[in-house]
C-alpha positions in Angstrom: 31.1 -18.1 -2.1 31.5 -15.1 0.2 33.3 -15.8 3.5 30.9 -15.6 6.4 32.8 -12.7 7.9 32.5 -10.7 4.6 28.7 -11.1 4.5 27.1 -7.7 4.5 24.2 -7.1 6.9 21.6 -4.8 5.4 18.0 -3.7 5.8 16.3 -3.8 2.4 12.9 -2.7 1.1 11.8 -5.4 -1.3 9.6 -4.3 -4.3 8.1 -7.4 -5.8 5.0 -8.9 -7.6 2.8 -10.8 -5.2 1.7 -13.3 -7.8 5.2 -14.6 -8.5 6.0 -16.7 -5.4 8.4 -19.1 -7.2 10.5 -16.4 -8.7 10.6 -14.4 -5.5 11.7 -17.4 -3.4 14.5 -18.2 -5.9 15.8 -14.7 -5.7 15.6 -14.8 -1.9 17.7 -18.0 -1.9 20.3 -16.5 -4.1 20.7 -13.3 -2.0 20.7 -15.3 1.2 23.8 -17.1 0.0 25.9 -13.9 0.0 24.3 -11.5 2.5 22.5 -11.3 5.8 19.4 -9.4 4.6 16.3 -8.3 6.4 13.7 -7.7 3.8 11.0 -5.2 4.7 7.8 -5.7 2.6 4.5 -3.9 2.5 1.9 -6.4 3.3 -0.4 -5.4 0.5 -3.5 -6.2 2.5 -4.7 -2.6 2.3 -5.5 0.1 -0.1 -2.2 1.7 -1.0 -1.0 4.5 1.2 1.7 6.4 -0.6 2.6 8.1 2.7 3.3 4.8 4.3 5.3 3.5 1.3 7.4 6.7 1.2 8.2 6.4 5.0 9.2 2.7 4.6 11.5 3.2 1.7 13.0 6.3 3.3 14.0 4.4 6.4 15.8 1.4 4.9 19.4 1.2 3.6 18.8 -0.5 0.2 16.0 -0.7 -2.3 15.8 -4.1 -4.2 13.3 -4.7 -6.9 12.4 -8.2 -8.1 10.4 -7.0 -11.1 8.8 -10.2 -12.2 6.0 -10.7 -14.8 4.9 -14.3 -14.1 6.0 -17.6 -12.7 5.0 -19.0 -16.1 8.2 -18.4 -18.2 6.3 -18.9 -21.4 3.5 -16.4 -20.8 3.6 -13.3 -23.0 0.8 -10.8 -22.1 -0.3 -8.1 -24.5 1.4 -4.7 -24.3 -1.5 -3.2 -22.3 -1.1 -5.9 -19.6 2.6 -5.3 -19.6 2.2 -1.6 -18.9 -0.4 -2.3 -16.2 2.0 -4.7 -14.5 4.6 -2.0 -14.2 2.5 0.5 -12.2 3.5 -0.3 -8.7 7.1 -1.1 -9.6 7.4 2.4 -11.0 5.7 4.0 -8.0 8.1 2.3 -5.5 11.1 2.9 -7.7 10.3 6.6 -7.9 10.2 6.8 -4.1 13.6 5.1 -3.9 15.1 7.5 -6.5 13.8 10.6 -4.7 15.1 9.3 -1.4 18.5 8.6 -3.1 18.5 4.9 -2.0 21.2 2.6 -3.3 19.1 0.4 -5.6 19.5 -2.9 -7.4 16.8 -4.2 -9.8 16.3 -7.7 -11.2 14.0 -7.1 -14.2 12.2 -9.8 -16.2 13.3 -9.4 -19.8 9.8 -9.7 -21.1 9.1 -6.2 -19.9 11.5 -4.9 -22.7 11.8 -1.2 -22.7 8.6 -0.7 -20.7 10.5 -1.0 -17.4 14.0 0.3 -17.0 16.0 1.6 -14.1 17.1 5.2 -14.0 20.8 6.2 -14.5 23.0 5.2 -11.5 20.8 2.2 -10.6 22.1 -1.3 -11.0 19.6 -3.0 -13.4 20.0 -6.7 -14.3 17.8 -8.5 -16.8 16.8 -12.1 -16.2 14.9 -15.0 -17.8 12.2 -16.5 -15.7 13.0 -19.9 -17.3 16.6 -19.7 -16.2 15.7 -18.6 -12.7 13.2 -21.5 -12.2 15.1 -24.2 -14.1 17.3 -26.5 -12.0 19.8 -26.8 -14.9 20.6 -23.1 -15.2 22.9 -22.6 -12.2 25.4 -20.4 -14.1 22.7 -17.8 -14.8 21.5 -17.8 -11.2 25.1 -17.6 -9.8 25.7 -14.5 -12.0 22.8 -12.7 -10.5 23.8 -13.8 -7.0 27.4 -12.5 -7.5 26.1 -9.2 -8.9 24.1 -8.7 -5.7 27.2 -9.4 -3.6 29.2 -7.0 -5.7 26.5 -4.3 -5.3 26.6 -4.7 -1.5 30.4 -4.5 -1.5 30.3 -1.3 -3.6 28.3 0.5 -0.9 30.1 -1.2 2.0 28.4 -1.4 5.4 26.9 1.8 4.2 24.2 3.4 6.4 23.0 6.1 4.1 23.6 9.5 5.5 20.4 11.6 5.8 19.1 14.2 8.0 18.1 12.9 11.4 14.4 13.7 11.8 12.5 14.0 15.0 10.1 11.3 14.3 7.8 12.5 17.0 6.7 15.5 14.9 4.3 15.8 12.0 4.2 19.1 10.0 0.8 20.7 9.4 0.5 22.9 6.3 -3.0 24.0 6.9 -4.4 27.6 6.9 -5.0 28.9 10.4 -8.6 29.9 9.4 -9.5 26.4 8.1 -11.8 24.2 10.0 -9.5 21.3 9.0 -6.7 22.7 11.2 -8.2 21.6 14.6 -9.4 18.2 13.3 -6.0 17.5 11.7 -4.1 18.5 14.9 -6.3 16.3 17.0 -5.9 13.3 14.8 -2.1 13.7 14.7 -1.9 14.1 18.5 -4.0 11.0 19.0 -0.9 9.0 17.8 1.4 10.7 20.3 2.9 12.9 17.6 3.9 16.5 18.2 2.3 19.0 15.8 4.7 21.3 14.0 2.5 24.1 12.6 4.2 25.2 9.3 3.8 28.9 8.1 0.8 29.8 6.0 1.0 31.4 3.5 3.8 29.1 2.5 7.3 30.6 2.4 9.8 28.1 1.3 12.8 29.8 3.0 15.5 28.6 5.4 13.2 28.8 8.4 10.6 26.6 6.6 13.3 24.0 5.8 14.5 24.1 9.4 11.0 23.2 10.5 10.7 20.4 8.0 13.8 18.8 9.4 12.0 18.2 12.6 9.1 16.4 10.8 8.6 12.7 10.1 6.0 13.6 7.5 3.7 16.5 6.5 0.0 16.9 6.2 -1.0 19.4 3.5 -4.4 21.1 2.9 -4.8 21.3 -0.9 -7.7 23.8 -0.7 -5.3 26.7 -1.8 -3.5 26.9 -5.1 -0.1 27.5 -3.4 -0.3 24.0 -1.8 0.6 22.5 -5.2 4.0 24.2 -5.2 4.5 23.2 -1.6 3.8 19.5 -2.3 6.2 19.6 -5.2 8.9 21.1 -3.0 8.3 18.5 -0.2 8.6 15.7 -2.8 12.0 17.1 -3.7 13.0 17.1 -0.1 12.1 13.4 0.3 9.4 14.1 2.8 6.3 11.8 2.8 3.1 13.8 2.4 -0.5 13.1 3.3 -3.0 15.4 1.5 -6.5 16.5 2.4 -9.0 18.5 0.3 -12.6 19.7 0.0 -15.1 17.0 -0.9 -16.8 19.1 -3.5 -13.7 20.1 -5.4 -12.7 17.9 -8.4 -9.1 17.0 -8.6 -6.9 19.5 -10.6 -5.7 16.9 -13.1 -3.2 19.3 -14.7 -1.6 20.0 -11.4 -1.6 16.3 -10.4 0.1 15.5 -13.7 2.6 18.3 -13.2 3.7 17.1 -9.7 3.4 13.3 -10.1 3.7 12.7 -13.8 2.6 9.2 -14.9 2.2 8.2 -11.2 -0.6 10.8 -10.6 -3.4 8.2 -10.3 -1.8 6.6 -7.3 -1.7 9.9 -5.5 -5.0 11.3 -6.6 -7.0 8.4 -5.1 -4.9 8.7 -1.9 -6.2 12.3 -1.2 -8.6 12.5 1.8 -11.7 14.5 0.9 -13.9 15.9 3.6 -16.9 18.1 4.3 -17.2 18.0 8.1 -14.3 18.4 10.6 -15.4 15.4 12.7 -15.5 13.1 9.7 -12.1 14.4 8.7 -10.7 13.6 12.1 -12.1 10.1 11.9 -10.7 9.6 8.3 -7.3 10.9 9.4 -7.1 8.7 12.4 -7.9 5.7 10.2 -5.2 6.7 7.7 -2.5 7.5 10.2 -3.1 4.1 11.8 -2.5 2.5 8.4 0.6 4.6 7.9 2.1 3.5 11.2 1.2 -0.2 10.9 4.2 -2.5 11.0 5.5 -4.0 7.8 6.4 -7.7 7.4 10.1 -8.5 8.0 11.7 -11.5 6.2 15.1 -12.8 7.3 14.9 -16.5 6.9 14.0 -19.0 4.1 11.1 -20.3 6.3 9.7 -16.7 6.6 10.2 -16.1 2.9 8.4 -19.3 1.9 5.5 -18.6 4.1 5.2 -15.0 3.0 5.6 -15.5 -0.8 3.1 -18.4 -0.9 0.6 -16.5 1.1 1.1 -13.4 -1.0 0.3 -15.3 -4.2 -3.4 -15.0 -3.3 -5.0 -11.7 -4.3 -3.3 -9.1 -2.2 -6.4 -7.3 -1.1 -7.9 -7.2 2.4 -11.6 -7.9 2.2 -14.1 -6.7 4.8 -17.2 -8.9 5.1 -20.1 -7.0 6.6 -23.3 -8.7 7.6 -25.9 -9.1 10.3 -25.5 -11.9 12.8 -28.8 -13.4 11.7 -27.4 -14.0 8.2 -24.3 -16.0 9.5 -25.1 -19.1 7.5 -24.8 -17.4 4.1 -21.8 -15.4 5.5 -20.0 -18.6 6.3 -20.5 -19.9 2.7 -19.4 -16.7 0.9 -16.6 -16.2 3.5 -15.1 -19.5 2.6 -15.1 -18.6 -1.1 -13.5 -15.3 -0.4 -10.8 -16.9 1.7 -9.9 -19.2 -1.2 -9.4 -16.2 -3.5 -8.1 -13.5 -1.2 -5.2 -13.5 1.3 -7.1 -12.0 4.2 -10.8 -11.7 4.9 -12.1 -9.9 8.0 -15.1 -11.7 9.5 -15.9 -10.5 13.0 -17.2 -13.9 14.0 -14.0 -15.8 13.3 -12.0 -16.6 16.4 -8.8 -14.9 15.4 -10.5 -11.8 13.9 -10.2 -9.6 17.0 -7.1 -10.1 19.3 -7.8 -11.0 22.8 -8.2 -7.9 25.0 -8.7 -5.6 22.1 -11.8 -3.3 22.0 -13.8 -5.1 19.4 -15.5 -2.1 17.8 -12.3 -0.1 17.5 -10.5 -3.1 16.0 -13.4 -3.8 13.6 -13.5 -0.2 12.3 -9.7 -0.1 11.9 -9.9 -3.3 9.8 -12.7 -1.7 7.7 -10.6 1.5 7.3 -7.7 -0.4 5.8 -9.6 -2.8 3.6 -9.5 -2.5 -0.2 -12.7 -4.4 -0.8 -16.0 -4.3 1.0 -18.6 -7.0 0.7 -21.9 -6.1 2.6 -24.6 -8.8 2.7 -27.8 -6.8 2.5 -31.0 -7.9 4.0 -33.7 -6.5 6.4 -31.5 -7.8 9.2 -28.7 -5.6 7.9 -30.9 -2.5 7.8 -32.1 -3.2 11.4 -28.5 -3.3 12.7 -27.0 0.1 13.7 -23.5 -1.5 13.5 -24.1 -2.8 10.0 -25.4 0.5 8.8 -22.4 2.4 10.2 -20.1 -0.1 8.4 -22.2 0.5 5.3 -21.8 4.3 5.5 -18.1 4.0 5.9 -17.8 1.7 3.0 -19.8 4.1 0.8 -17.7 7.0 1.8 -14.5 5.0 1.0 -16.0 4.0 -2.3 -16.8 7.6 -3.3 -13.3 8.7 -2.5 -11.8 5.8 -4.5 -10.3 4.1 -1.4 -12.4 0.9 -1.6 -14.2 -1.3 -4.1 -17.6 -2.2 -2.7 -19.6 -5.2 -4.0 -23.0 -5.4 -2.3 -24.7 -8.9 -2.2 -28.5 -8.8 -1.9 -29.7 -11.7 0.2 -33.4 -10.6 0.7 -35.6 -7.5 0.6 -35.8 -4.6 -1.9 -32.3 -3.4 -1.4 -30.7 -0.6 0.8 -30.9 3.0 -0.2 -27.4 3.6 1.1 -26.0 1.3 -1.7 -28.4 2.3 -4.4 -25.7 3.6 -6.7 -23.8 0.4 -6.6 -24.5 -2.8 -8.6 -25.9 -5.6 -6.5 -25.0 -9.3 -6.8 -28.2 -11.3 -6.0 -27.7 -14.3 -3.9 -30.9 -15.8 -5.2 -29.6 -15.9 -8.8 -25.9 -16.8 -8.5 -23.9 -19.0 -6.2 -21.3 -17.7 -3.7 -18.5 -19.2 -5.8 -19.8 -17.3 -8.9 -20.1 -14.0 -6.9 -16.5 -14.3 -5.6 -15.1 -15.2 -9.0 -16.7 -12.1 -10.5 -15.3 -9.9 -7.7 -11.8 -11.4 -8.1 -11.9 -10.8 -11.8 -12.9 -7.2 -11.4 -10.1 -6.3 -8.9 -7.4 -8.3 -10.6 
């Protein structure tokens, strides 16, 4: 065992699979024996923001990956499922690599060659059966000691990086664009200073000096030169938030060139807009998500609570309904809560914090939700609040930021949701509706 005085004290971004609470907790216990670690984890309650993840990973000392496949040591998924299970691991590992973070990975051996660490990264294979078995202490101690050795190899190392003025956001937007004013207003709403970057882009010493003052950069993708700028910013380790015209299809070749196999994560994270006011609203929602606090874990009690909670589906669900339909909302809300980790229901006592502006808080929750479940009825159509929620859900669905599953309670339907498939409350039970939703988003 490591002497108490020799225990490193480090802040770590933890990349992990939400659905493997037993494996995650075992690794936390092993690491806790040899180091005072504060794990920073993305809550996973929201649609993924690549800008948010990039900032989180940039600002920690160490990246640790518990790349687990399943708490069932005998499960062996088909190759397609194995590849799908690596998607977010690869996304977060790519960010750590670009930010030059000291990294250590614990990789379930069942991934085989589908998931490997890059050169220079400590990669340790493990068996889920050995990790979870009470009789396999030698194997667990080996992994524990490797983590201690890794920490000693970097010392009480606080990675040297350029000190950024975190009160500034760079705007790479043409001066003639209608997006420029809306973007600046959204950024300033969060007490950031706007750093207007030169357009046309000139990636010279002056440009780099400006970048060093920026926490992150907002880029307008309406001009071809923006592709080169984004590639350059990625190389500089700067988080990027992209906007683009609503009527322009994504340039798949350019996306593949810049992001490689990770392109799908970034393409769906691009904010598309047609009106400056709508752009400002969308940006304010996204910036709020980017700045939301992560979960910090520094005790076994915290770890147990978090990992067990995270084992539920890691999507935030927004339940939208008229107050007159509360009885059905209570029934389907209970089913949603049994399948998903967090369900926003405006009528629940803890849904809106005391003293908060209820409409602002409700719309902020809607903006960060990955799943929307509107309960459609004549009452819904008659409510201006419900219809505004509906419009925002449809917008998010069209941009790929939200999966929307309308449930028709009564009436002929709602034109706003006409292009989405309804679940009909008169034909299937709330439990069956929620089961089908959970299966689609798994």
